[in-house]
C-alpha positions as CSV (number, residue, x, y, z in Angstrom):
1,X,-21.6,-3.6,31.8
2,X,-25.0,-6.3,31.5
3,X,-25.8,-6.9,28.1
4,X,-28.6,-9.4,28.7
5,X,-30.6,-11.1,31.4
6,X,-33.3,-14.0,31.7
7,X,-36.6,-12.8,33.7
8,X,-39.5,-14.5,34.3
9,X,-42.9,-12.8,33.6
10,X,-46.2,-14.6,34.8
11,X,-44.5,-17.7,35.2
12,X,-42.9,-17.5,31.6
13,X,-38.8,-17.0,30.9
14,X,-37.9,-14.7,28.6
15,X,-34.3,-13.7,27.3
16,X,-34.1,-9.8,27.2
17,X,-31.5,-7.3,25.6
18,X,-32.0,-3.4,26.2
19,X,-34.9,-2.0,23.7
20,X,-35.9,-5.2,22.7
21,X,-40.2,-6.0,22.5
22,X,-41.6,-8.9,23.5
23,X,-45.5,-10.1,24.3
24,X,-46.1,-11.6,27.5
25,X,-49.3,-12.9,29.0
26,X,-51.5,-9.8,30.0
27,X,-50.3,-7.4,32.9
28,X,-52.7,-5.3,35.0
29,X,-50.7,-2.3,33.7
30,X,-51.6,1.1,31.6
31,X,-50.2,2.1,28.4
32,X,-46.7,4.0,28.7
33,X,-46.3,3.0,32.3
34,X,-43.3,1.9,33.6
35,X,-42.8,-1.9,35.3
36,X,-40.2,-2.6,37.5
37,X,-39.1,-6.7,36.7
38,X,-37.3,-8.3,39.8
39,X,-37.7,-12.0,38.9
40,X,-34.1,-11.7,37.3
41,X,-32.5,-15.2,36.8
42,X,-29.6,-14.7,34.8
43,X,-27.4,-11.7,34.2
44,X,-24.8,-11.9,31.2
45,X,-22.3,-9.5,29.7
46,X,-18.4,-8.5,29.1
47,X,-17.9,-9.1,33.4
48,X,-19.5,-12.8,32.9
49,X,-22.6,-14.2,33.7
50,X,-24.2,-14.0,37.1
51,X,-26.7,-17.1,37.8
52,X,-29.2,-16.5,40.7
53,X,-30.9,-18.8,43.4
54,X,-33.3,-18.8,41.9
55,X,-33.0,-14.9,41.5
56,X,-30.1,-12.7,41.6
57,X,-30.1,-10.5,44.3
58,X,-30.6,-6.7,43.6
59,X,-31.0,-7.2,39.8
60,X,-34.1,-5.6,38.1
61,X,-35.2,-5.0,34.7
62,X,-37.2,-2.0,33.6
63,X,-39.7,-2.0,30.7
64,X,-42.4,0.2,29.1
65,X,-46.2,-1.1,28.3
66,X,-45.9,-0.3,24.7
67,X,-49.9,-1.4,24.2
68,X,-52.4,-4.5,24.8
69,X,-52.9,-6.8,21.9
70,X,-54.3,-10.2,20.9
71,X,-53.1,-13.1,19.4
72,X,-54.0,-14.7,16.8
73,X,-57.0,-17.1,17.0
74,X,-57.0,-20.6,17.4
75,X,-59.7,-23.2,16.7
76,X,-61.3,-25.8,19.0
77,X,-63.2,-28.1,17.0
78,X,-64.7,-31.0,18.6
79,X,-66.4,-34.0,17.8
80,X,-68.1,-37.1,18.5
81,X,-68.2,-39.6,15.5
82,X,-71.6,-41.0,14.7
83,X,-73.3,-39.2,17.5
84,X,-74.2,-35.9,15.4
85,X,-72.3,-33.7,17.6
86,X,-69.9,-30.7,16.6
87,X,-68.7,-28.0,18.8
88,X,-66.7,-24.7,16.7
89,X,-65.1,-22.7,19.1
90,X,-62.4,-20.0,18.7
91,X,-60.1,-18.2,21.1
92,X,-57.8,-15.0,21.4
93,X,-55.2,-15.0,23.8
94,X,-54.5,-11.3,25.3
95,X,-51.0,-10.2,25.5
96,X,-49.3,-7.0,26.7
97,X,-46.4,-5.5,24.1
98,X,-43.5,-4.4,26.3
99,X,-40.0,-2.7,25.4
100,X,-37.1,-3.2,27.7
101,X,-35.6,0.2,28.8
102,X,-33.0,-0.7,30.9
103,X,-31.3,-3.8,32.7
104,X,-29.5,-3.8,35.8
């Protein structure tokens, strides 16, 4: 029985377990939809560890999209000394909240 996995979502690696919630870069999926993640890099559990090269063949992780949210605001401040140049901008990254439903 598999208890945890390492998956790649949008170029980033996440360690996931069943019923865990995490924020990933924004995905093109509607709220409530089930998505299938096939980039499984590692599977682990009581029966040992399977390491893929680069992915584990036949393995997939299922997740449910819970919502789309924005991250905290990051302030970008630029200044050049003695020139009177100042620019202040903010940025909020968009994320998708998912819940892992099945690892297999």
